[in-house]
N, C-alpha and C positions, 0 to 999 in steps of 0.2 A: 508448796501450794496445796497439795492434797491434805496435808496435816491441818492447815488453816481451814480448809473447807469442812473437814470432818468435825472440827471443834465448833462449828456454827450449826451443827446438826441437833438432834433431839437430846434431851438430858440423859437418856439411857445410853445413847451412843457415846456421849462425852464421858460418862462414867466408865464404860467399858474401855475406851481408849486410854483413860487415865491409868487404869490398872495395867494395861498392856504396855503402853509407851512411857508412862510416868517415870519409871526407874532409868530409862535410857534417854530421857528428854534432853539432857545436856549435849548429847551427840548432835541434835538439831540446833540447839541454841548456840553452840560454839561456831556454827556457820556464820554467825553475825560478824566474825572476824575474818571471813574468807577473803581471798584476794579479788574475786570476781564481784564487781559492783552490783550486778543483778541478784546474785546469791545473797549478798548483804541486804539488799532492799527487800527481797522476799522474806528473809529471816526477820527483819525489823517488823514487817507487817504481821508475820505469824506471832511474834512476841505479843503484839497488841491484842490479837484474838485470844491467845492463851491467858493473858492477864484478865481479860474480860470474862472468860469462861470460868476460870478458877485461879486466882492470883497465887495461891499456895503451891501450884505446880512448879512455878519458877522459884527455885531455892534461893534463900537469902544470899548465900555465898556466890551463886551464879549471877544473881542480879547485880550484886555490888562489884564483883571482880571481872565479869565478862560483859553482861548486857549493858549496864549503864555507861561504862567507859566507851563502849563501841557507839552507843547512841549519842553521847556527848561529842565524840569525835566526828560522828556523822553529820552534826549540825554545822560543821565548819566548811566553808568553801575551799576547794582544792584548785589552786591556780593551774596545776599541770593538766587538769581535766577541761580547761576552758580553751576553746579554739575560736578563731575569728574567720568569718566568711565574708568575702568581698563581693557585694552585689553591684559594684560599679558606682551607682549614685550614693551608696552608703555602705558601711560595714556593720556587721552584726556579730555579737559574741554568742556562741553556743556553749552552754555549760553542761557537760556530760555528767557532772556530779549532782545536778539538781534533783533528779528523781530520788536518789538515795537520801538527800537532805530532807526532802518533803516526807519521806517515809520515817526518818528519824524523828522529825518534829511531831508527826502524827502519833507515833508510838509513845514518845515522852508525854504528850498530852493525855493519852489513854492512861498511862501510869499515874499521872497526877490526879486524874479524875477518879480512878479506881482504887488506888492504894497509896495516897500521899504519905502515909506513915512509914512507907518503906524507902523513902528517899530523903536526902537532905534538901529541903525545899529551896533554901537560899541558893545553894549551888545549882540546882536544877533550873531555877528561874534565870540565872545568869546565862545559861546555855539557850533557854527558850527565847530570851531577848534577842538572840542573833537572828531569829526569824523576822524581826522588825526591819532588818536591812538586807533581806534576801530579795527574791524576785517579787513582782507586784502581788501575785496571788498569795504567796506565802506571807507577805507583810500583812495583807488584809486579814488572812486567817489567824495570824498571830495576835494582831490587835484585838480581834474578836475574842480569842481565847483568854487574853489577859483581862478583858472587860467582864466576860461571862463567868470565868472560873477563878483566876488568880486574885483579882481585886475583891471578889465576893467571898472567897473562902480562905485565902492565904495573904490577906492584906499586910499582916505584920512582917512576913517574909519579903513581900514586895517592897515595903518601906525600907528594908535593909539594903536594897540595891537600887532604889529609884534614883539616887543621885548619879548613877552611871548612865542613866537614860539620855541626858542631853548630849553628851559627847558621842554616844553611839548613833543617834538618829539625826543629828543636825544636818549633816551633808545630804542624807536621803531626803529630808524635808525640803531643803533648798532646791535639790534637783527636781523634785515633784512640782514645786512652785514654778520653776522655769518651764517645765513640761506642759503645765495646764495653760500656759500663755502661748504655746506654739500652735499655729493654725493647723488643723487636721490635714495630713498629707505633706506638710512642709518638711518634716524630718521623720523618715520612716523608722528610725532607730528608737524613737520614743512613742509612748502611747498616752496622749493627753487624757483620755477617758479613764484608763487604769490609774494614772497619776492622781486624778481627781478622786477616784474611789479610795486610794491609799490615804490621801489627805483627810478625807471624811472619816475613815476608820481611825486615823491618828487623833483627830479632834474628839471623836466619840470616846476614845480611850482616856484621853486627858480629862475630859469632862467627868468620867467615872473616877479616875484617880484623885481628882481634886476634892471628891466627897469623902475620901478616907480620913478618918480622924487622925490627926498628927502629921499629915502630909506636909503641912506648912512649916514644919521644923526642918525639912530637908531643903536647905538654902539653894543648892545648885539647881535642884529641880524647879523650885518656885521662881527663881530668877530666869530660868530657861522659858518657863511658861509665860512669864510677863513679856519676854523678848519676842517669842514667836507669835504671840497673839496681838502684837502691835502691827503685824502684817495684815493689811486689809482683807485679803482673801480668807485667811484663817479666822480673823475676827468675825467676818460675816457668817462663816460656817458655824462657829460657836454660838452666835446669836440665833441662828436658825434652829440649832439643836436645843438650846435653852427654851426657845419659844414653843417648840414641839412638846417639850416636857411639861410646860405650863398648861398646855391644852389637854 
């Protein structure tokens, strides 16, 4: 944490730190493989700061063999970290691995924004897609990232994997559609407002993806879009978004 704070300081401080710590930086970066979840999370966040400060500090070999594999693994839910709490009227799952996953997604996004030439974009996007089926906040953030960055700057890589989108998100979309129909307070295990936000983020992303030249050649994706937007709720959302663009 101290290292991360230091690298957000003045350029002079960053330059001095690089001289002193640079040769030993792998000692810190290897902590991304630590057994302690919080140590892993803090290291993920530190990697993001280091990449922003000076991407060349993270050696190619370290990035490819240590950092990226750990980040990719960090995007995956770990069933053994999920516990269920019984509140009587309802049960709620608590995911102890969620903070680490959010840090992994955030750091991958930083790498894509800062130095996309240092990653295999198609592979990276496959892991980032997992954020679309994580918790509500991560879904919304991931849809936003795909609209703002992936579709805008890495459309060709996105098209390589876009046919995997339907199978990945269909259950999540169906669950959200059920949730928005639940009266507030009727089921405390779901959040209709968050589900509505996630659906709007989904529709905004699809609207952006549909404008990518050549997307119509991806048959699974186009069939999926036709199916889901036959749903009145999503059809209305898309109409609202199209109308707002027109004005």
